[in-house]
C-alpha positions in Angstrom: -11.1 14.8 -51.8 -10.3 17.5 -49.3 -8.6 20.5 -50.9 -6.1 21.1 -48.1 -5.1 17.4 -48.1 -4.7 17.5 -51.9 -2.7 20.7 -51.8 -0.2 19.4 -49.2 0.2 16.0 -50.7 0.9 17.7 -54.1 3.8 19.6 -52.5 5.4 16.4 -51.1 7.0 15.2 -54.3 9.8 12.7 -54.2 12.4 15.4 -54.6 10.9 17.4 -51.7 10.8 14.3 -49.5 14.4 13.4 -50.4 15.5 17.0 -49.6 13.8 16.8 -46.2 15.4 13.5 -45.5 18.8 14.9 -46.6 18.4 17.8 -44.2 17.9 15.5 -41.2 20.2 12.7 -42.1 17.5 10.2 -43.2 18.7 9.0 -46.5 16.2 6.1 -47.0 13.4 7.5 -49.1 10.7 5.2 -47.6 11.7 6.1 -44.1 11.8 9.8 -44.9 8.4 9.6 -46.5 6.9 7.8 -43.5 8.4 10.4 -41.1 7.2 13.3 -43.3 3.6 11.9 -43.5 3.5 11.2 -39.8 4.7 14.8 -39.0 2.2 16.3 -41.4 -0.6 14.3 -39.7 0.4 15.6 -36.3 0.5 19.2 -37.5 -2.9 19.1 -39.2 -4.5 17.3 -36.2 -2.9 19.7 -33.7 -4.2 22.7 -35.7 -7.7 21.2 -36.0 -7.7 20.5 -32.2 -6.7 24.1 -31.4 -9.3 25.5 -33.7 -12.1 23.9 -31.7 -11.7 26.7 -29.2 -12.9 30.2 -30.1 -9.5 31.7 -29.1 -7.7 29.1 -31.1 -9.8 29.8 -34.2 -9.3 33.5 -33.7 -5.6 33.1 -33.4 -5.5 30.9 -36.5 -7.4 33.5 -38.6 -5.1 36.3 -37.4 -2.0 34.3 -38.2 -3.3 33.5 -41.7 -4.3 37.1 -42.4 -1.1 38.6 -41.1 1.7 36.1 -41.9 0.7 33.2 -44.2 -0.5 34.2 -47.6 0.6 30.9 -49.2 3.6 32.3 -51.1 5.8 29.9 -49.2 4.4 27.1 -51.4 5.7 28.8 -54.5 9.3 28.1 -53.4 9.3 25.0 -51.2 12.7 23.8 -52.3 14.2 27.2 -51.7 12.8 27.2 -48.2 14.1 23.7 -47.5 17.5 24.7 -48.7 17.6 27.7 -46.4 16.7 30.4 -48.9 13.0 31.2 -48.4 11.7 33.8 -50.9 9.1 35.4 -48.7 8.6 38.9 -47.5 7.5 37.9 -44.0 10.0 35.9 -41.9 7.2 34.6 -39.6 5.8 32.7 -42.6 8.8 30.3 -42.4 9.3 30.3 -38.6 8.6 26.6 -38.1 9.7 26.6 -34.5 7.3 29.4 -33.7 4.5 27.7 -35.5 5.1 24.5 -33.6 5.0 26.3 -30.3 1.6 27.8 -31.1 0.2 24.4 -32.2 1.6 22.1 -29.5 2.8 24.3 -26.7 4.6 22.1 -24.1 3.5 18.9 -25.9 5.9 19.6 -28.8 8.7 17.4 -27.5 6.3 14.6 -26.6 4.7 14.6 -30.0 8.1 14.6 -31.8 9.3 11.7 -29.6 6.3 9.5 -30.2 6.3 10.1 -33.9 10.1 9.4 -34.0 9.5 6.1 -32.3 6.8 5.2 -34.9 8.9 6.2 -37.9 12.1 4.8 -36.4 14.0 8.1 -36.8 16.0 10.2 -34.4 13.9 12.5 -32.1 15.8 15.6 -33.3 15.2 14.5 -36.9 11.5 14.3 -36.4 11.5 17.7 -34.6 13.3 19.2 -37.6 10.9 17.6 -40.1 8.0 19.1 -38.2 9.6 22.5 -38.3 10.1 22.3 -42.0 6.5 21.2 -42.7 4.8 23.7 -40.3 5.2 26.7 -42.7 3.9 24.5 -45.5 0.7 23.6 -43.6 0.1 27.2 -42.6 0.9 28.4 -46.2 -1.6 25.9 -47.6 -4.3 27.1 -45.2 -3.5 30.7 -46.1 -3.5 30.0 -49.8 -6.9 28.3 -49.6 -8.3 31.2 -47.5 -7.0 33.8 -49.9 -7.9 32.1 -53.2 -11.4 30.8 -52.1 -12.4 33.5 -49.7 -13.0 31.0 -46.9 -14.4 32.1 -43.5 -13.5 30.6 -40.1 -16.2 27.9 -40.5 -14.9 26.8 -43.9 -11.4 26.6 -42.6 -12.5 24.6 -39.6 -14.3 22.1 -41.9 -11.3 21.9 -44.2 -9.0 21.2 -41.2 -11.3 18.6 -39.7 -11.6 16.6 -43.0 -8.0 17.1 -44.0 -6.6 16.0 -40.7 -8.8 12.9 -40.6 -7.6 12.0 -44.2 -4.0 12.6 -43.3 -4.2 10.6 -40.1 -5.8 7.7 -42.0 -3.1 7.9 -44.7 -0.2 7.9 -42.3 -1.8 5.4 -39.8 -1.3 7.8 -36.9 -4.8 8.1 -35.6 -4.3 5.9 -32.6 -1.0 7.5 -31.7 -2.3 11.0 -32.0 -5.3 10.0 -29.9 -3.0 9.0 -27.1 -1.0 12.2 -27.3 -3.6 14.8 -28.1 -6.8 13.5 -26.6 -8.1 16.5 -24.7 -10.8 15.1 -22.5 -9.4 11.7 -21.7 -12.2 9.8 -23.3 -9.8 7.9 -25.6 -10.7 9.8 -28.8 -8.9 12.8 -30.2 -11.2 12.6 -33.2 -14.3 13.5 -31.4 -12.4 16.3 -29.7 -11.7 17.6 -33.2 -14.8 16.6 -35.2 -17.5 17.2 -32.5 -16.2 19.2 -29.6 -16.2 22.9 -30.1 -18.6 23.2 -33.0 -21.3 24.8 -30.8 -18.8 27.1 -29.3 -17.4 28.1 -32.7 -20.9 28.5 -34.0 -21.5 31.3 -31.5 -18.1 32.8 -32.3 -18.8 32.8 -36.1 -22.1 34.6 -35.6 -20.3 37.5 -33.8 -18.1 38.1 -36.8 
């Protein structure tokens, strides 16, 4: 089982999901859980897609080194309740993280996921903002605790995003939204494309 996938799933306890649902006005636990899993899948897939480019990989590593040490995961409920206990405010800036991951696709991603989970667009956008610091925190925690390099992180993201998309049933939807080369598969964009480019980038480090 992928460590990133396990770490994030371990954070999504029933109480955390209920708190997320409460924050966005989704009081049905099953619906809140589906929306949360869908949003998590999109975040992990978007990060993995971005990291297939050398500049994306470099930006990810810089963000993890400077802003995301994983401490946000020590106080997830505090963060969700608006009292994050972190020294760096960028670690919990979900809106900023989403902008880096999706750019101008952010609203489109949120709308498509909202339609699937049958929740309000704004609710889905807020869920993505709440989860974004958790995803970055999980990556930062893994990098810090295991001494992972860029290649290790890329592999972890690839495998974790594939597992999460399978769990949430969002693979086809994310393919439609995030397919980079128009060939009908976001997975080969993530799993295959960019590895040669990144191989050259890693060697320079």
